[in-house]
C-alpha atoms as an extended CHARMM CRD file, in Angstrom:
* protein
*
       133  EXT
         1         1  MET       CA            -18.9720000000      152.4520000000      116.4640000000  PROA      1               0.0000000000
         2         2  LEU       CA            -18.6610000000      154.5430000000      113.3530000000  PROA      2               0.0000000000
         3         3  LEU       CA            -20.9000000000      153.6980000000      110.4450000000  PROA      3               0.0000000000
         4         4  ARG       CA            -18.8560000000      154.8890000000      107.5020000000  PROA      4               0.0000000000
         5         5  GLY       CA            -20.7880000000      153.2220000000      104.6710000000  PROA      5               0.0000000000
         6         6  VAL       CA            -24.1830000000      154.3410000000      105.9360000000  PROA      6               0.0000000000
         7         7  GLY       CA            -22.9850000000      157.8910000000      106.5090000000  PROA      7               0.0000000000
         8         8  ALA       CA            -21.4600000000      158.1640000000      103.0550000000  PROA      8               0.0000000000
         9         9  ALA       CA            -24.4670000000      156.5290000000      101.4560000000  PROA      9               0.0000000000
        10        10  CYS       CA            -26.7970000000      158.8690000000      103.2930000000  PROA      10              0.0000000000
        11        11  GLY       CA            -24.8180000000      161.8980000000      102.1740000000  PROA      11              0.0000000000
        12        12  LEU       CA            -25.0720000000      160.7860000000       98.5510000000  PROA      12              0.0000000000
        13        13  ALA       CA            -28.6710000000      159.7480000000       98.9990000000  PROA      13              0.0000000000
        14        14  ALA       CA            -29.5690000000      163.1420000000      100.4320000000  PROA      14              0.0000000000
        15        15  CYS       CA            -28.3010000000      164.7660000000       97.2430000000  PROA      15              0.0000000000
        16        16  ALA       CA            -30.2700000000      162.3300000000       95.1160000000  PROA      16              0.0000000000
        17        17  TRP       CA            -33.3580000000      162.9230000000       97.2380000000  PROA      17              0.0000000000
        18        18  ALA       CA            -33.1320000000      166.6750000000       96.7830000000  PROA      18              0.0000000000
        19        19  VAL       CA            -32.9120000000      166.2750000000       93.0200000000  PROA      19              0.0000000000
        20        20  ALA       CA            -35.3450000000      163.4020000000       92.4980000000  PROA      20              0.0000000000
        21        21  GLY       CA            -37.8230000000      164.0790000000       95.2970000000  PROA      21              0.0000000000
        22        22  CYS       CA            -37.6880000000      160.5000000000       96.5760000000  PROA      22              0.0000000000
        23        23  GLY       CA            -38.8810000000      159.3180000000       99.9560000000  PROA      23              0.0000000000
        24        24  ALA       CA            -42.6640000000      159.2280000000       99.6510000000  PROA      24              0.0000000000
        25        25  GLY       CA            -45.1490000000      156.5880000000       98.6720000000  PROA      25              0.0000000000
        26        26  GLN       CA            -45.6870000000      152.9610000000       99.4690000000  PROA      26              0.0000000000
        27        27  ARG       CA            -41.9970000000      152.0910000000       99.8140000000  PROA      27              0.0000000000
        28        28  GLY       CA            -41.6100000000      154.8260000000      102.4280000000  PROA      28              0.0000000000
        29        29  GLU       CA            -44.6580000000      153.5350000000      104.2680000000  PROA      29              0.0000000000
        30        30  GLU       CA            -43.2560000000      149.9960000000      104.2340000000  PROA      30              0.0000000000
        31        31  ALA       CA            -39.8540000000      151.1160000000      105.5080000000  PROA      31              0.0000000000
        32        32  GLY       CA            -41.5280000000      153.2820000000      108.1500000000  PROA      32              0.0000000000
        33        33  ALA       CA            -43.7080000000      150.3650000000      109.2520000000  PROA      33              0.0000000000
        34        34  ALA       CA            -40.6230000000      148.1520000000      109.6620000000  PROA      34              0.0000000000
        35        35  ALA       CA            -38.8940000000      150.8450000000      111.7340000000  PROA      35              0.0000000000
        36        36  GLU       CA            -42.0000000000      151.3200000000      113.8590000000  PROA      36              0.0000000000
        37        37  ALA       CA            -42.2980000000      147.5670000000      114.4140000000  PROA      37              0.0000000000
        38        38  PHE       CA            -38.6470000000      147.4850000000      115.4970000000  PROA      38              0.0000000000
        39        39  VAL       CA            -39.0040000000      150.2620000000      118.0840000000  PROA      39              0.0000000000
        40        40  ALA       CA            -42.3170000000      148.7830000000      119.2810000000  PROA      40              0.0000000000
        41        41  ALA       CA            -40.6020000000      145.4190000000      119.8370000000  PROA      41              0.0000000000
        42        42  LEU       CA            -37.8930000000      147.1630000000      121.8600000000  PROA      42              0.0000000000
        43        43  ALA       CA            -40.4860000000      149.0540000000      123.9020000000  PROA      43              0.0000000000
        44        44  GLU       CA            -42.3240000000      145.8060000000      124.6560000000  PROA      44              0.0000000000
        45        45  GLY       CA            -39.1070000000      143.9840000000      125.5670000000  PROA      45              0.0000000000
        46        46  ASP       CA            -39.6330000000      141.5400000000      122.6970000000  PROA      46              0.0000000000
        47        47  GLY       CA            -36.0630000000      140.7470000000      121.6930000000  PROA      47              0.0000000000
        48        48  ALA       CA            -37.1170000000      137.9770000000      119.3120000000  PROA      48              0.0000000000
        49        49  ALA       CA            -39.3350000000      140.3370000000      117.3120000000  PROA      49              0.0000000000
        50        50  ALA       CA            -36.6290000000      143.0400000000      117.2910000000  PROA      50              0.0000000000
        51        51  CYS       CA            -34.0340000000      140.5370000000      116.0390000000  PROA      51              0.0000000000
        52        52  GLY       CA            -36.4080000000      139.4000000000      113.3210000000  PROA      52              0.0000000000
        53        53  LEU       CA            -36.3950000000      142.9610000000      112.0010000000  PROA      53              0.0000000000
        54        54  LEU       CA            -32.5860000000      143.2510000000      111.9090000000  PROA      54              0.0000000000
        55        55  SER       CA            -30.5150000000      142.4140000000      108.8360000000  PROA      55              0.0000000000
        56        56  PRO       CA            -28.4410000000      139.2300000000      109.1630000000  PROA      56              0.0000000000
        57        57  GLU       CA            -25.2660000000      141.3170000000      109.4160000000  PROA      57              0.0000000000
        58        58  ALA       CA            -26.7430000000      143.4680000000      112.1750000000  PROA      58              0.0000000000
        59        59  VAL       CA            -27.7660000000      140.3360000000      114.1120000000  PROA      59              0.0000000000
        60        60  GLU       CA            -24.2110000000      139.0240000000      113.8010000000  PROA      60              0.0000000000
        61        61  GLN       CA            -22.7600000000      142.3220000000      115.0440000000  PROA      61              0.0000000000
        62        62  VAL       CA            -25.1430000000      142.5340000000      118.0250000000  PROA      62              0.0000000000
        63        63  VAL       CA            -24.3840000000      138.9510000000      119.0870000000  PROA      63              0.0000000000
        64        64  SER       CA            -20.6090000000      139.3890000000      118.8160000000  PROA      64              0.0000000000
        65        65  GLN       CA            -20.6830000000      142.7970000000      120.5460000000  PROA      65              0.0000000000
        66        66  GLU       CA            -22.7440000000      141.6650000000      123.5370000000  PROA      66              0.0000000000
        67        67  GLY       CA            -21.6690000000      138.0050000000      123.7570000000  PROA      67              0.0000000000
        68        68  LYS       CA            -25.3000000000      136.8820000000      124.1570000000  PROA      68              0.0000000000
        69        69  ASP       CA            -27.9630000000      135.5120000000      121.8560000000  PROA      69              0.0000000000
        70        70  CYS       CA            -29.6100000000      138.1860000000      119.7260000000  PROA      70              0.0000000000
        71        71  GLU       CA            -32.8410000000      138.2890000000      121.7300000000  PROA      71              0.0000000000
        72        72  ALA       CA            -31.0220000000      139.2130000000      124.9420000000  PROA      72              0.0000000000
        73        73  ALA       CA            -28.2790000000      141.2540000000      123.2750000000  PROA      73              0.0000000000
        74        74  VAL       CA            -30.5560000000      143.6710000000      121.3950000000  PROA      74              0.0000000000
        75        75  LEU       CA            -32.4540000000      144.4830000000      124.5880000000  PROA      75              0.0000000000
        76        76  ALA       CA            -29.2220000000      144.8890000000      126.5890000000  PROA      76              0.0000000000
        77        77  LEU       CA            -28.0860000000      147.6760000000      124.2520000000  PROA      77              0.0000000000
        78        78  GLY       CA            -30.7010000000      150.0520000000      125.6520000000  PROA      78              0.0000000000
        79        79  LEU       CA            -31.6230000000      151.4440000000      122.2470000000  PROA      79              0.0000000000
        80        80  PRO       CA            -34.2350000000      154.2070000000      122.1820000000  PROA      80              0.0000000000
        81        81  ALA       CA            -37.7070000000      152.7230000000      121.8580000000  PROA      81              0.0000000000
        82        82  GLU       CA            -40.0550000000      155.4930000000      120.8830000000  PROA      82              0.0000000000
        83        83  ALA       CA            -42.4490000000      156.0000000000      118.0220000000  PROA      83              0.0000000000
        84        84  SER       CA            -40.7320000000      156.2810000000      114.6830000000  PROA      84              0.0000000000
        85        85  GLY       CA            -40.9560000000      159.1310000000      112.2240000000  PROA      85              0.0000000000
        86        86  THR       CA            -41.3110000000      159.3700000000      108.4730000000  PROA      86              0.0000000000
        87        87  ALA       CA            -39.0300000000      157.3180000000      106.2650000000  PROA      87              0.0000000000
        88        88  GLU       CA            -36.9260000000      158.8670000000      103.5470000000  PROA      88              0.0000000000
        89        89  VAL       CA            -36.2410000000      156.2570000000      100.8670000000  PROA      89              0.0000000000
        90        90  TRP       CA            -33.4780000000      156.1280000000       98.2730000000  PROA      90              0.0000000000
        91        91  GLY       CA            -33.7420000000      153.0210000000       96.1190000000  PROA      91              0.0000000000
        92        92  ASP       CA            -33.4280000000      150.0430000000       98.4550000000  PROA      92              0.0000000000
        93        93  ARG       CA            -32.2050000000      152.1210000000      101.4330000000  PROA      93              0.0000000000
        94        94  ALA       CA            -34.1460000000      154.1970000000      103.9410000000  PROA      94              0.0000000000
        95        95  GLN       CA            -33.5930000000      156.4320000000      106.9410000000  PROA      95              0.0000000000
        96        96  VAL       CA            -36.1070000000      156.9360000000      109.7430000000  PROA      96              0.0000000000
        97        97  LYS       CA            -35.5380000000      159.5840000000      112.4030000000  PROA      97              0.0000000000
        98        98  THR       CA            -37.1150000000      159.2830000000      115.8210000000  PROA      98              0.0000000000
        99        99  GLY       CA            -36.8120000000      161.6360000000      118.7700000000  PROA      99              0.0000000000
       100       100  ASP       CA            -33.5100000000      160.2330000000      120.0270000000  PROA      100             0.0000000000
       101       101  ASP       CA            -32.4270000000      157.8680000000      117.2820000000  PROA      101             0.0000000000
       102       102  VAL       CA            -31.8470000000      157.4370000000      113.5980000000  PROA      102             0.0000000000
       103       103  LEU       CA            -32.4970000000      154.0610000000      112.0120000000  PROA      103             0.0000000000
       104       104  PHE       CA            -31.1720000000      152.9350000000      108.6580000000  PROA      104             0.0000000000
       105       105  LEU       CA            -32.9720000000      150.1900000000      106.7560000000  PROA      105             0.0000000000
       106       106  ALA       CA            -32.3640000000      148.1400000000      103.6340000000  PROA      106             0.0000000000
       107       107  GLU       CA            -34.9040000000      146.3690000000      101.4850000000  PROA      107             0.0000000000
       108       108  LEU       CA            -33.8330000000      142.7270000000      101.4410000000  PROA      108             0.0000000000
       109       109  ASP       CA            -35.5150000000      139.5510000000      100.1700000000  PROA      109             0.0000000000
       110       110  GLY       CA            -37.5370000000      139.3320000000      103.4000000000  PROA      110             0.0000000000
       111       111  GLY       CA            -38.6820000000      142.9710000000      103.2450000000  PROA      111             0.0000000000
       112       112  TRP       CA            -37.2930000000      146.0390000000      105.0040000000  PROA      112             0.0000000000
       113       113  LYS       CA            -34.7030000000      145.2530000000      107.7010000000  PROA      113             0.0000000000
       114       114  VAL       CA            -32.8790000000      147.5100000000      110.1430000000  PROA      114             0.0000000000
       115       115  VAL       CA            -29.1930000000      147.6590000000      109.2290000000  PROA      115             0.0000000000
       116       116  ALA       CA            -28.2140000000      150.3240000000      111.7550000000  PROA      116             0.0000000000
       117       117  ALA       CA            -29.8090000000      151.6170000000      114.9530000000  PROA      117             0.0000000000
       118       118  GLY       CA            -28.9020000000      153.8390000000      117.8360000000  PROA      118             0.0000000000
       119       119  CYS       CA            -27.3390000000      156.2600000000      115.3550000000  PROA      119             0.0000000000
       120       120  ALA       CA            -26.3900000000      159.8300000000      116.1330000000  PROA      120             0.0000000000
       121       121  PRO       CA            -25.1870000000      162.4490000000      113.6570000000  PROA      121             0.0000000000
       122       122  GLN       CA            -21.5920000000      163.5900000000      113.9860000000  PROA      122             0.0000000000
       123       123  GLY       CA            -21.7360000000      166.8610000000      112.0820000000  PROA      123             0.0000000000
       124       124  GLU       CA            -20.0390000000      166.4420000000      108.7240000000  PROA      124             0.0000000000
       125       125  ARG       CA            -18.7770000000      162.9730000000      109.6610000000  PROA      125             0.0000000000
       126       126  PRO       CA            -20.7270000000      159.7220000000      109.2170000000  PROA      126             0.0000000000
       127       127  TYR       CA            -23.2980000000      158.6940000000      111.8240000000  PROA      127             0.0000000000
       128       128  GLU       CA            -22.0810000000      156.8330000000      114.8770000000  PROA      128             0.0000000000
       129       129  CYS       CA            -24.2900000000      153.7760000000      115.5420000000  PROA      129             0.0000000000
       130       130  GLU       CA            -24.7070000000      151.2490000000      118.3450000000  PROA      130             0.0000000000
       131       131  VAL       CA            -25.8920000000      148.5990000000      115.8950000000  PROA      131             0.0000000000
       132       132  GLU       CA            -24.5360000000      148.4010000000      112.3790000000  PROA      132             0.0000000000
       133       133  GLY       CA            -24.6550000000      145.6340000000      109.8560000000  PROA      133             0.0000000000
């Protein structure tokens, strides 16, 4: 699936980051911790914990895509489950790159949530993601 909004937002955010020097500090640590908790839940086979770290829209997309409850569906996707990297934060959005994946997060009322996972760059085009919400 093609994640147009995230790709466009990340392109604009990258420009803002270069100018403003965003991405560090406590907000980056919080976003990074949420991403790390998500990949750890996947690695441990804990679908409930992984779903708890997804945005409501991402949960809805995973359930409709796989035709299973979220806990089973998120594990069935076979998303990369390796240690996460450093978060780059732009306002209430963040990107975390891992070895084989890029995660996008949003800061919602319940804290940082994964809005897209299993994302791969497509050159100049927006990222293509397995999970997007």
